[in-house]
C-alpha positions as CSV (number, residue, x, y, z in Angstrom):
1,X,-85.8,18.6,-3.7
2,X,-82.9,20.9,-4.4
3,X,-83.3,22.7,-1.1
4,X,-83.3,19.5,0.9
5,X,-80.2,18.2,-1.2
6,X,-78.5,21.6,-0.1
7,X,-79.6,21.1,3.4
8,X,-77.9,17.6,3.5
9,X,-74.9,18.8,1.9
10,X,-74.3,22.0,4.1
11,X,-75.4,20.4,7.4
12,X,-72.0,18.4,8.0
13,X,-70.1,21.8,7.4
14,X,-72.4,23.6,9.9
15,X,-72.0,20.8,12.6
16,X,-68.2,20.6,12.2
17,X,-67.8,24.2,12.4
18,X,-69.4,24.3,15.8
19,X,-66.8,22.0,17.8
20,X,-65.0,23.9,20.3
21,X,-61.3,23.8,20.1
22,X,-60.7,22.2,23.2
23,X,-62.8,19.1,22.0
24,X,-60.8,18.4,18.9
25,X,-58.3,15.8,18.9
26,X,-54.9,16.7,19.9
27,X,-52.3,16.8,17.2
28,X,-48.5,16.8,17.0
29,X,-46.8,19.6,15.6
30,X,-44.5,17.8,13.2
31,X,-41.6,19.8,11.6
32,X,-39.4,18.7,8.6
33,X,-35.8,17.8,9.4
34,X,-34.2,21.3,8.8
35,X,-36.5,23.2,10.5
36,X,-37.0,20.8,13.5
37,X,-33.1,20.2,14.1
38,X,-32.3,23.7,14.2
39,X,-35.4,24.7,16.3
40,X,-34.3,21.9,18.9
41,X,-30.8,23.3,19.2
42,X,-32.1,26.9,19.7
43,X,-34.7,26.0,22.3
44,X,-32.6,23.2,24.0
45,X,-35.7,20.6,23.7
46,X,-35.1,17.0,22.7
47,X,-35.7,16.4,19.0
48,X,-37.5,13.2,18.3
49,X,-37.2,12.3,14.7
50,X,-39.4,9.8,13.3
51,X,-37.8,7.9,10.6
52,X,-40.3,6.3,8.5
53,X,-41.1,5.3,4.7
54,X,-44.4,5.3,3.0
55,X,-44.5,1.6,2.5
56,X,-43.8,0.7,6.2
57,X,-46.8,-1.0,7.7
58,X,-45.7,-0.3,11.3
59,X,-45.1,3.3,10.6
60,X,-48.6,3.5,9.7
61,X,-49.8,1.7,12.9
62,X,-47.7,4.2,15.0
63,X,-49.5,7.1,13.3
64,X,-52.7,5.7,13.9
65,X,-52.6,4.3,17.2
66,X,-49.8,5.8,19.0
67,X,-49.3,9.4,17.7
68,X,-53.1,9.8,17.7
69,X,-53.2,9.4,21.4
70,X,-54.0,12.7,23.1
71,X,-51.5,12.2,25.9
72,X,-48.6,11.2,23.5
73,X,-49.6,14.4,21.4
74,X,-49.8,16.6,24.3
75,X,-46.3,15.4,25.7
76,X,-44.4,15.7,22.5
77,X,-45.9,19.1,21.6
78,X,-44.9,20.2,25.2
79,X,-41.5,18.8,25.8
80,X,-40.1,17.8,22.3
81,X,-39.6,19.0,18.7
82,X,-41.2,16.6,16.6
83,X,-39.7,15.7,13.3
84,X,-40.8,13.4,10.5
85,X,-38.2,12.2,8.3
86,X,-38.4,9.9,5.2
87,X,-35.0,9.1,3.8
88,X,-36.4,7.9,0.8
89,X,-37.9,11.4,-0.4
90,X,-35.5,13.5,-2.5
91,X,-34.1,16.6,-0.7
92,X,-31.0,18.0,1.0
93,X,-30.9,17.7,4.9
94,X,-28.5,20.0,7.0
95,X,-26.9,19.5,10.4
96,X,-24.9,22.6,10.4
97,X,-22.5,23.2,7.2
98,X,-23.1,19.6,5.7
99,X,-25.6,19.1,3.3
100,X,-26.8,15.4,2.8
101,X,-29.2,13.1,1.0
102,X,-31.9,11.3,2.9
103,X,-30.0,8.1,2.6
104,X,-26.8,9.9,3.8
105,X,-28.7,11.6,6.6
106,X,-30.1,8.1,7.8
107,X,-26.5,6.5,7.9
108,X,-25.1,9.6,9.8
109,X,-28.2,9.6,12.4
110,X,-27.6,5.7,12.9
111,X,-23.8,5.8,12.9
112,X,-24.0,3.7,9.8
113,X,-26.1,1.1,11.5
114,X,-29.8,1.6,10.1
115,X,-32.2,-0.9,11.9
116,X,-35.3,-0.7,9.7
117,X,-38.4,1.4,10.1
118,X,-40.0,2.8,12.0
119,X,-36.8,4.0,14.0
120,X,-36.7,7.0,16.2
121,X,-33.8,9.3,16.9
122,X,-33.7,11.4,20.0
123,X,-31.3,14.4,19.9
124,X,-30.5,16.0,23.1
125,X,-29.0,19.5,22.6
126,X,-27.4,19.9,25.8
127,X,-24.5,17.4,25.2
128,X,-25.2,16.7,21.6
129,X,-25.9,13.0,22.1
130,X,-28.1,10.9,19.6
131,X,-30.1,8.0,20.7
132,X,-31.4,5.3,18.1
133,X,-34.8,3.7,19.3
134,X,-35.9,1.0,16.5
135,X,-39.2,-0.4,16.0
136,X,-42.9,0.1,16.8
137,X,-44.0,1.4,20.2
138,X,-47.3,1.4,21.7
139,X,-48.6,4.2,23.8
140,X,-47.0,2.7,27.1
141,X,-43.9,1.8,25.2
142,X,-43.3,5.3,23.9
143,X,-44.0,6.9,27.3
144,X,-41.3,4.6,28.8
145,X,-38.7,5.8,26.0
146,X,-39.8,9.5,26.8
147,X,-39.3,8.7,30.4
148,X,-35.8,7.4,29.8
149,X,-34.7,10.1,27.4
150,X,-35.9,13.1,29.7
151,X,-34.1,11.5,32.7
152,X,-30.8,11.5,30.6
153,X,-31.6,15.1,29.3
154,X,-31.9,16.3,33.0
155,X,-28.7,14.6,33.9
156,X,-27.0,16.1,31.0
157,X,-28.3,19.5,32.0
158,X,-27.0,19.2,35.6
159,X,-23.7,18.5,34.2
160,X,-23.1,21.2,31.8
161,X,-21.4,24.3,33.1
């Protein structure tokens, strides 16, 4: 009896260990704000800042339906620095020499006009522009936003000396 019980307890572990890496679902490489913002500036990649809260229902839907999509995850990992930012959590956030609370950072990112949750901020390091995109986005909607931001970055890169 004990052998059968051990077999059924160990079997799921053995089956999960045998899944090749290329068949595992794509995951987004999320960073915290301080690490991600600095990395975006250093690498010249667009930072996508997912501004969310724990109580936000649409934020959870985005995580479950949009961010879990393989093509969205691959595109974000390749072309963006992905940052998760919850302004309600305690902590200090840096944008250079200034140290801000989560609420202060939200106000700075939104130019004192926060719009609710979820809200996305896109930071284009080539000309230090910040774009605010409020609301839930499905896969198609987020891909449209990506297309527009990438077009802007390309134009900004052509303008810079």
